[in-house]
Structure formats: structure tokens, C-alpha cells
N, C-alpha and C positions, 0 to 999 in steps of 0.2 A: 526984165532977163539973160544968163544967158545961158545954153543948155549943152554942153557936153552930144558929140553926133557920129554913132557907129568908122570908122573911115570909112570902108565897103560899103558902108551906106551914099554913101560922098557922092560918091558912082552911080546914084537908083538916079533916071530922071521924067518926068513923062512928061511924052511931046505930044503940045497944042491940041494938031494934026493928028494921033488919037481919038476913034471916036468910041463913043463910051459905051462904057459894055451894060446889058442885058444882064436886065437885073441877075436872071437864071445862070447867069456866066460867071454873077460874081463871090469870090465866097465871106463868111461875115465870121470876124475873130471876138474868142472870147475873155480875155486878157483879166484873167480875177483872184479869188482862192476859193478856199474847203467850204462859204454861202455856193462858191455855184460850182464846185468841181465835181463831176460824175465819183457814183461810186461804184462798189458791186456790189449788191443788192444781200445776196448772201453770203458775205462778212460784217460789215455793220449795215446798223439800222439809220443811221443817218446818208441822206442823196442832197447834192445840189443840185439850184432852179440851172442852170447849164447842160446840169441832164435830162434837161425835159422840154430847151429851145427847140430843137432842129424843127418838128413840125411846123414849124409858126415861121415857114422862112420860108420865101421862092429859091432866093439863092444859099448856098448849102454855107451852111454850119456848123464851125467848128469851133470845140469849147478846149481851150488852153487853158486851165482853168485849172489850179493847181492850189490844193492844202498848203496853210502854216505858212509863203511868203505875202511880202509887202513891196511896195514899185524897189525900192531899196536890193530885195536880194532876188526880187522876179530879175531884172536887167542883170545883182552881179552871179546871180548861176545860170549866168545866159539860157533862162530859160526863152529872156523877150530874144536878144536873136536869132535864136529857134524859129519864133514862132516867127515874124519882120523875114526869114528866109522861105518860109509858103506863103506869102503873102506877092501880092501882083499890083500892077494896076488896077483902079478902079474898087479894089478892093476892103470890105470896113474892119476894120480893128477896134475893139466896143473894151474898153478902160473899168472896170468897174475894184476900187480897191478905200483901202481903210481899216478892215477887220486886225488885221499885221502890223497895220503901222506903228505907232504908238511905243506908247513908252522913253523909254530914253536914250540912244546913243550911246551904246561900248560897257553899256552898268543894267547889272541887278537881272533883272528876266529878258535884258538882249543878252546879255551876254555867249561864245557858243552858236547866240542865232544869229547875230547881224539881220535885222530887220527890220530894230524900229526907224526913223525918219524924226528929224526938227519937224515940228507944226508951223502951219498956217503959208504961204506960199511966195514967202521975198526970196534974199538971194544970203540970210544965212545958213556958215555952215558952221560942224565941226571937227576935230578929228578926232578917232580913236584906233584905239589896239582892237582889232577885229582876230577873229578864229583859228585864222591865220599867222596872227602873231603881226601883221602890215601893220599900218598906217595905214587910219581909211577916211577921204575929207568927206559927209554926209551930210546932204543935204536937206535941205526942204520939201514934204510934202507937193506942193504944186512948182518946185523946181522937176523933180522926179516925173510928175503927169507931166510935164512941158516936156526935157527929156524927148517922152515916149512920144509925147506931139510928132516935133518935129525926126522925131524918126520915123512915125510910119506916113511922114508926109515925102522923107525924101528917098520910100519904093516905090513913092506915089499912087498908098493906100488912104484910104478916110478915117482920121483919128474923131469916133465919138468918145463922150467922158461919161461913166454914169453914176449917179453915188448907189454907197452901200443901200445894201436890208439892214433890218434893221435886228439890233439883240430884242431879246426879251425879254424889257425892263421898263417897269410901272409903278406910276407914281399909284398908290393908296392900292395896289391891286384895281383902277381905273382908266389910269391911260395910262395908255401906252408913248415912250418917250421918242416924241417925233421930227425933234432934229442930230446932227450930230455933225461935229467939228469937220471931217475926211469928206462929209458930203457935204457944204457948204467951201471949202476952200478948194475942191474939183469944178460949183458953180463959177465958184471966182474966175476959176480958172481958164475950164470954156471962152467965158463971155472975152476973157481980152485974148485970145486965144483965136476967138473967133469959133468953134469947135462947138457941135452938135452937143446938148444937155440930156440927158435922162432924167429923170430924180425918180430913178424907182425908187428911193431910201419914203418917199413921198406914197405914194401907190400904195407898198408892201402897208408901211404902217394903216393905212384908211383900209387894207384890209381882216389885219394882226386882228384891227378897235374896233370895227363892228363882230369883229367877233366874242366880242369882248376875253378877259384875262385865262381865263380856265380854254375853255373852247383850242385859246391862241397854240396855250402852252399845254398844248396837251401832242404840238407835232414838231416840242421842242424837247428828244427824249431824254437830252447826253446833259444838255447845259442850255447855255439862255441865247449862245451861236448858230447852232447844228440842226438843221433838220431834217425829219425826215422825209420821205419820199410823198405821204400829200402837204408838209412847209415846203417844201420842194416845187412840185408842181404847182401852186399858188403863188407861192413867190415868181416860177418863170412867166405866172398868167401878168400878172402884177406889171412885170417887168416890159412886157407886149404893151401891154399898157400905155407902156413910158415913152414907145418910139409910140404909139398912133396918139400920143398927146404932145408931144414935143414941136417947138412953135423952132421962129427963127431960119436964116439960111440952112441948106441941104438935112435939110427937116422932112421935107417933104419928100426929094429925091431919098432920104432911108426908108423912109415910108416902105416904098416901090420894090424894097427886098424881104416882105411880108408877104406865106401868101394866102391863101382868099382865108384860112378857117384862121390864122394872125388874124386877116381885115374882118376879123366875122369876132371875134375875139370882143364881149360885154366890156366895156370900159367909163369910166363916167371923169371925162375930165376936171 
């Protein structure tokens, strides 16, 4: 796959002679959507899990999640460039996307929103008219993730991919849906690009499944996607579990960004 690279990022390099930053000097960025974004509790009853992640890290945690964004729109609106502009060599950039990437680009519900991408991890493209009336070449979810990985590495940061938190979609009110295409695509890209993968989906599903349909549904006050504060805290804990249970190259080093609270989080891999 070929992934475009912001021109200004190509100038950024990380010298092999640079010492490895200490965990407390590292920043951990989160690129995500409304399921992770922070909200003012005086204005809404929904909250994203990123709102509660700070104390779980000894490193500085920076929540750049923004509601309603997909990989495509996060990049196209300049939010991605803003995040990278704050990153330094040795920082981590966690990318958890998927909730807004579904749909058909340029048609139906995507008109005026410009966020739907093509499914999968291939090199397929489609040209659509975006909200500005311009021709836009839309790529696959995996291609946008690949671009984000390449861009992160260009500024010396370490990309990490994470599976999306689940929606409250149950079968017969007893079994919560366990797999989501965007999570599996993230996993595939992480394997092909040698990136740490956090199976946030699996550990969040396990927690909600353990509570059962009735109790879990109470944490979703407005729809099947957005949690209240209690649900957000649960998703924050399951996110930390996904870090503690991560395997493969780079996983152990990433775990060192966790605080004592993070490392003490109860978990079952």
C-alpha cells in the first residue's frame, strides 16, 4: 500500500543517537471520536472514556478525540496535523476509530459529512463530490490508518492501533456483538505495519457482557453508542486492560507509560 505523507512531516527525523525518553517525559495522544471525547457534564449526560484516562498514565495523556470524526474527516479537517504538531520524538499516538467510518462515501448519510470510507485494508478508491463541491479520492479504512502510522513515525512518534468500543447491539438480549469489521481491519493493519494493537473491543465487550443487557444498557442514556460517565469509566478501565494484555514488539515498552494506578488495574487477559 502507498500512503500519502504530509510534506512538512517528511522533514522530521529521529536520530538513532537520541536517548529513549523517560516515561514521565513522554506524551500519550489519543486520536478518536465521540466515544472517547471529553464532554462538559453540565451540558450533556454522555461522556467519552478518554475523559478518565489521565490518571492511568504516568506519562502526560492528551485527549484529542473529537465527536463525529472518522479517519478521513479527522485528517481532512486538519485535526490530525494539529495532533502531530504537538507530538515529539518518543511520544505515543493511539488511534481508535471506526464508529463514523461506515457508510457509502458521497451518498446517503455521508452527503455533507464527508466521513465515510471504503471498507477493508486494500488499495481501492472512489472519487466523490465532497461538501465543498470538490472531487475527493476516498480510500479504504486501512489506507487511512496506514497514512496515520506513516505520519506518526515521520515525526518520531510511536503509533498504536486500538479496536473501537462496542455498540449496544445484543442478540436476543443475551449476547453482545463481539466482533466489528473496523476492529478487525485495525488488527490487520497493525500486523502488516508492525504496530502494537490494543483489543479494546474484546475487553469492553467482556465487561458489558458480564453486567448483562439490563445493567449495561443503563450506561447508554441516549443511543446504542454513547456512554454516560459510569460507562465511560468502564471503557477507560477496559482500555487500560487492553494495554496490560497487549503482546508483541513494543507492547512491554508501551506499558511503562502507565502509572501505578494503571498497572494495578484488575484485569484478566
